[in-house]
C-alpha positions, 0 to 999 in steps of 0.5 A: 483655332481658326479653320483656315490658317495664314502664315506670312513668309518673306516670299508670300503666304502659306494658306492651310485649311485645317478642316480638309488639309488643303494647302497653297503657297501663294506669292500673289492673290491668284489663288487656285485653292482658296477664294477671297470674298469681300465683305466690307472695305477692310474685311473679307472671307477666305474660303477653301474651295475644296470643303467650303470652310471659311474664316473672316479676315482683315484684308490687310492680312493678305496683301494690298492687292486684295483690295483690287482683287477681292469681289 
């Protein structure tokens, strides 16, 4: 089981950190409680800003905006 869970919805994403319980419902990548760190062209790290837990994800799982916003 991943430390951070992404749930796709019609109107965006729900992000849940299973380590500390931090949650966020996002319709864009203007995230307040999580950060996307780019590792390569198509992969990145999604990090919880509360407890610093992280999971490696494919950037296409988030949104095409991730390619421009992650850094």
